N, C-alpha and C positions, 0 to 999 in steps of 0.2 A: 173734732180732731181725728178720730178714727177714720171717718170717711175721707178726710184729706190725705192721710197716710196711705190708705188703700188706693186712692186715685193716683197718687204718685208712684206707688208700686206697679200699678197697671201700666202707666206710661213708660216707666223704666223697663219693665218686662218686654214691652214692644220694641223699645229702642235697642235693647241688648239681645233680642231674639231669644228670650228666655220663657220658660213655662214654670209655674209654681205647682208643686206637688205637696199635698197635705194628708198626713195619716188621719184616720178616723178619730184618734184620741187627741188631736191637736185642739187648742182653744177655738171657740166659735169664730172669732174675728180672723183667725188664720185660715180656717176652712172657707170662710166667705170670700176671701180674696184669691183663693187657689183656682188654678185651671182644672185640676183633677183632685178628687178626694177618694180615699179607699184604703185597702190594706197595703202593706209594704211591697210585696212582690207584684201585686196588681198594678201599683203605681209605676214601678220600674219597667214593667212590660209596656204599659201605655206610653211611658216616656221614650222608650226605645223606638216606638213606632212613629213618633212625631219627627218633624223636620227641625225642631228647635235646636239651637246650638248650645244653649245653657239650660241646665236643670237645677232649679232651686228646691232642695228637698227639705220640707218642714216635717221633721221626724227625728230619728236618732241615728247615731253614727253608722250602725250596720246597714241601715236602709240606704243611706247615701252610697255606701260601698257597693251594695247590690246594684244600684243604678249605674255606678261606674263599671261594674263587671259586665253588664249588659250593653252599655253605651260608651265604650272606651274613647270614641271619637268626640264625645260631648264633654263640656265642662260641667262638672257636678259640684254644686255649692251647698254646704250645710251652714245655715245662718248662725248656729251656735255649736262650734266644734266640741264643746264640753257636754253636749246632749248625748248621753250614752245609754246603755241598756244593762241593768244588773244581771239579767239572765245571760246575755251574751258574754259578760265578763266571767261567768262561772265555768267557762271552758277555754283553755289556752291551747295553742298548737302543741306545745311541749307536753302538756298533760294528756292530750288526746293521743299523741304518738306513743306515750308510755302505756296507755290503756290498750291501744291497738297491738302493741307488742305482746301483750298477754292474751290476746284473742286473735291469733294468726288466721288470716283468711276470712274473718268475719266482716261482712260489708258494714260500712258506717253510714247511717241515715242521719243527716244533720238538718235540724230545723233551720229555716231561713233566718231566724232570730239569733244569728251568730256572726262572728267576724269572717271577713274574706279569707283570712289565713286558715281558719278552721274549715271553712267550706272547701278550700284547696286540698285538704287531706281526705275529704269525704268521697264515698262512692256515689252518693246521690243526695240531693236535698229534698226537703218536704215542707209543706205548710201545715197549719192546723187543720185545713180543710181536706188535704189529700194524703195525710200521713198513712192511713190504712192502705190506700191504693198503692202508694209508693212501696211500702213494706211488702205487700202481697205481690208486687211485680218482680221482686227479686227471687232468684232460684234458690238461694241459700235457706237453710232451715232455721238459722238464727241470725240476728242482726244486733248491732250496737246503735242505740238511738241517743243522740246528744242535742242540746244540753238539758232538755226539759223532762224531768222524771214523770211529771203528771201527764204530759202529752204521750209519753212512752207507755205509761200504764193504761191510758185510755185507748191507745192504739192496740195494745196487747189483747184487749177485750174483743177486738175485731179481726184477729188473725190467729192462725194456729202456730205461727212461728214463735220461737223463743226470742224474747227481746231483753237484751242486756241494758240496764239503766245507767244513766249518768246522774249524779246527785246534784242536779241544778233545777231551778224553777224560776218562774216569774214571782217575785215576792208579793206582788199585789193580788194576783189571782190565787196564790197559795193561802191567803188569809181567809178566804171565803169558806165557811164551814156549813155542814148540813143543818146545824142548829139555826144559823142565820137565815138560811133558805126557808126552813120550816116556819120561823117567826114571820118572815115576809109573806109567805103563803097564807098563814092564818089571818094576816091583816088584809090581804088582797086575794080572797079565795077564787075569784073569777079570772085571775091573770094567769097567762102561760109563763113558764119560766124558761128563759134562754140562758144557757151557760156557754162559756168559752172553753174549748178543749184544753186550755192551760190550767183549768181548775182541778181540784182534787177529784179522783175517780168517784168518791162518795157523793160529791156535789153533782158531777156529770150524770150519775145514775138517777138523780132526782129531776133532771131537766126534761122538758117537753121537746127541746131541740138543743143539741150541743154543736154549735157552729162558729165559724170565724166571724170577724166583725162585718165583713161584706155579706156573709151568709145571714147574719142577724137582720140586716136591712132587707134582704130578699125575702126572708121568712115572714117578717112583719108585714111587708107589702102584700104578700100573697095570702096571708091568713085572714080568715073571716072574723077572728077575734079582735077586740079593740083595746085590750089591756095586757101589758107584758111586764114581768119582773126580769131585770137584766143583770146577769152575773158577769160583768167585765169592768174594765177601767171606766171611771165615771164620765170621761169625755165622750163616751159612746152615745150618751143620751141625746146630744145635739144632732148628730147626723140621722139618728133614728127618728127624732121628732121632725126634722126637716123633710125626711122622706115620707113620713106618715103623720101629717099635722092633725089628723082627726083621731089619732090613737094616743093612748096613755102609756108612758114608759117610766117605770119605777126602778131606780138603781138599788139593788139589794143591800149594798154596803158603801157608804160614802168614804170609807177608808181605802177603797180600791182606787187610789189616785197616784199616778206615776208622775213624780216631780220632773223627771227628764223630759217627758212629753209636753210639759207645760213651760219649758224654759224659753222657747222661741216666742218673741214678741213681734208685732208689726214693725217696730223700729229696727229690730234685728234684721228682718227681711229687707227693709229699705236700705239699711247700711250695707248689707251683703251685696245687693244689686249695684249700689253706688260705687263700692270699692272692689267688687269681684273677689272678696276675701272669703276664706273658709272652704277652699277647694279640697275635695276628697278624690284622690286618684289611686287606684289599686295598681301596684306594680305588675308588669306582665307575667313575671314568674309565679305570682300568686293568682292573677286574674284568669289565666288560661285554664289551669286545673279547676279553679272554682267555677268557671263558666261551664265546664263539662258536667260538673255535678248539678248545676242549675238546669242545664239543657236536658239532662237525663230525666229530671223531674218533670219538666214541661212536656216532654215527649210522652210520659206516662199519663199525664193529665189530658193531653190532646187525644191520646189514643182511647 
């Protein structure tokens, strides 16, 4: 049945001039049918470079918005419009404007895991991989980072600038404790520990590498070691194992499971392509300033 639906999705994608994008946390059957897998910004950039007219984003709402920001001429579809991000919901444009009023002149560094409307108010965006480089690229001595307090604290350890925190987080990365890591290390003493920068600073301090989801794949591929403890959302085990079939990946906590990332099914993707429903379109008044914040970040990374 799965094979049949996947075949139908492939045929419809060709007929509709569409490509499928799947985040690394998506279910295996979604990743297997996707044209591109990766982290959210990486996928949006790849999509912008293709000639496809339709982008089906298997992820959450802010990711589809980012694709729309970078590819306004393309039709961006989210198979489950109710797939959201708890972290992104922790900052609203209204709340950000109020905080900015209390910090006049302080640049705003916004994690890409945020809404387009929040990006539009920002000086520059960042990813978990380039946050320190972005902060250090700014001339100001202090910055406001939103919405992830853990990413901000981990970035603060890599810069001399003062970082004002926003009280938001990924609730799934936030549950990972040093005690959990210590217990996993005791059970697997030969394994390297990979942590996501959205984890607590105390957890990141224990890591052999603190990297993004795509960074985890690169690290595992290049490492001579064969066993890894992984501190991120449980769906990450599948792309890691697919990229490195001869290596072992142990998820530190099975509780790090994002329900929103698991909402999209193959049937949802098929229905989305058949009906062209679930379009995500960022209005120009928001898209243009949001694009500037994203492009500033890309320029820093490219430089």
